[in-house]
N, C-alpha and C positions, 0 to 999 in steps of 0.2 A: 799222498800229499797231506791228507788230513791227519794221519797218524804222526807224520813228521812235524806238522804244525803244533799238535798237542805236546809232543816231546819238547820242542823248542820253547814253548810257553812254560812248561814245567821247569825248564832250566833257567827261566827268568830272562830269556833273550828276546822277548817280544813276539809279534806275529810273524808267520812264515807263510808264503804263498808261492804260486807257480812263477810269477815274475821275479821274485827275489831269488828263487832257486836257479832259474835260467840265467840270471845275471851272474850268480856265483859260478855256475857251470861254464859259461862262456868265457869268464875271466880267469879261471884257475885250472891249469893243466892237471893238477893232482885230482881234482874232482872228475875231470874228463877221463882220467885213467881208470877210474873205478866204476863209471856209469856206462852201461851198455845202451840204454834208451830211456827216455822219459817223456811224459806228456802231462796234461792237466790233472790226471787222476793217479798216476803211479810212476814210480821210479824203479827201473830194472838194473840191478847191479850185475857187473861182470862176474861170472862164476869160475872162469878158467882162462888160460891163455888163448884157447880156441875162440873166445869171444872177440879178441883183438884181431884175429885172422879173418873172421867172418865179415868184419866191417871194411876190409881193404877193397879198393877198386879192382874190378875184374874178377872178384870172387863172389859168386851169387849166394854164398852162405853154406852150401853143402860141401863138406870136405871131400876131397878126392881120395878114393881107395886105390892108389897106384899099385900096391903089391897085390891086392885082390884082383884087379883087372889083369895084371900080368899073369897071375896064376890061372885065371879063367881062359885067357888066350892060349896059354901053354897046354892046357888040358882039353881044348876044343877039338875033339877027334873028328868032328863032322866037317871041318874046314878042308877045302881042297888045297893041295900044295902046288 
């Protein structure tokens, strides 16, 4: 946040703080689309489409390896038939 505040001040746009960023984030879907998470100290930008999936309800954040799990099940020779 401090770096962003310094940048905004250099651009002649006044002071910038957490409250002003939160208000912009909450009111602008374009900002919401590029921000993964933020708090008083830092802003975390989305790095890929996976960031969008991780935030969906019912997804704890770890992507499922469906193909890997299928291969493991298919090659499990210790399983009884």
